[in-house]
C-alpha positions as CSV (number, residue, x, y, z in Angstrom):
1,M,0.0,-0.1,0.1
2,K,1.2,3.3,-1.0
3,E,2.0,5.9,1.6
4,K,-0.3,9.1,1.5
5,V,0.9,12.1,0.2
6,V,0.3,14.7,3.4
7,I,-0.2,18.3,2.2
8,Q,-0.1,20.7,5.1
9,I,-1.4,24.7,4.4
10,C,-0.7,27.8,6.5
11,M,-4.0,29.2,7.6
12,G,-2.4,31.5,10.0
13,S,-3.4,34.8,9.5
14,S,-0.7,36.4,7.4
15,C,-0.4,33.4,5.0
16,F,-4.1,33.1,5.1
17,S,-4.8,37.1,4.6
18,R,-1.9,36.9,1.5
19,G,-3.2,34.3,-0.6
20,N,-3.6,30.5,1.1
21,N,-7.3,31.0,1.0
22,K,-7.4,30.8,-2.6
23,T,-4.6,28.1,-2.5
24,L,-6.7,25.6,-0.3
25,K,-9.2,26.0,-3.1
26,V,-6.7,25.3,-5.8
27,I,-5.4,22.2,-4.0
28,Q,-8.7,21.2,-3.4
29,H,-10.2,21.3,-6.9
30,Y,-7.0,19.7,-8.4
31,L,-7.2,16.8,-5.8
32,K,-10.9,16.4,-6.9
33,E,-10.5,16.7,-10.6
34,H,-7.3,14.4,-10.7
35,G,-9.2,11.6,-8.4
36,L,-6.3,11.8,-5.7
37,E,-8.5,12.7,-2.4
38,G,-7.8,9.2,-1.2
39,D,-4.2,9.5,-1.8
40,V,-3.9,12.7,0.4
41,V,-4.2,13.8,3.7
42,L,-5.1,17.6,3.5
43,K,-4.6,19.7,6.8
44,G,-4.2,22.9,7.9
45,N,-1.2,24.3,10.0
46,H,-1.8,27.5,12.4
47,C,2.1,28.3,11.3
48,F,5.4,27.4,10.3
49,G,7.4,30.1,11.9
50,D,8.4,32.2,9.1
51,C,5.5,34.6,8.2
52,S,7.7,36.9,5.8
53,K,8.2,34.1,3.6
54,G,4.4,33.2,3.1
55,P,2.0,32.0,2.1
56,V,3.6,28.8,3.1
57,V,2.5,25.0,2.0
58,K,4.5,21.9,3.2
59,I,4.1,18.7,1.1
60,N,5.8,15.9,2.9
61,E,8.9,17.0,4.6
62,R,9.5,20.1,2.3
63,L,8.5,23.1,2.5
64,Y,7.5,25.7,0.0
65,E,7.6,29.2,0.3
66,N,6.1,32.6,-1.7
67,I,3.2,30.2,-2.6
68,N,0.0,31.4,-5.0
69,S,-2.4,29.9,-7.0
70,D,-0.4,29.7,-9.8
71,N,3.0,27.9,-8.6
72,I,1.0,25.6,-6.5
73,L,-0.1,23.9,-9.8
74,E,3.1,23.1,-11.0
75,I,4.0,22.2,-7.3
76,L,1.2,19.8,-7.3
77,E,2.1,18.6,-11.0
78,H,5.6,17.8,-10.1
79,T,4.5,16.2,-6.8
80,F,2.0,13.9,-8.2
81,N,3.7,13.1,-11.7
């Protein structure tokens, strides 16, 4: 059995107001569109500790900074293909 991919999205006020509210919707849509919902654990996090580099998303053990709705699609494509 394949291990699930863990996607943690920062929902702290700085990251959320700077775009992670939109990024969350993009991630959810991508997972649904590609039938990946069962392969992923998607959860919100309060803070990863460096708000100045946000919005932040962590996939498995890799932290991605300065995330927006465009570059998250590239990251998801790379992660799942």
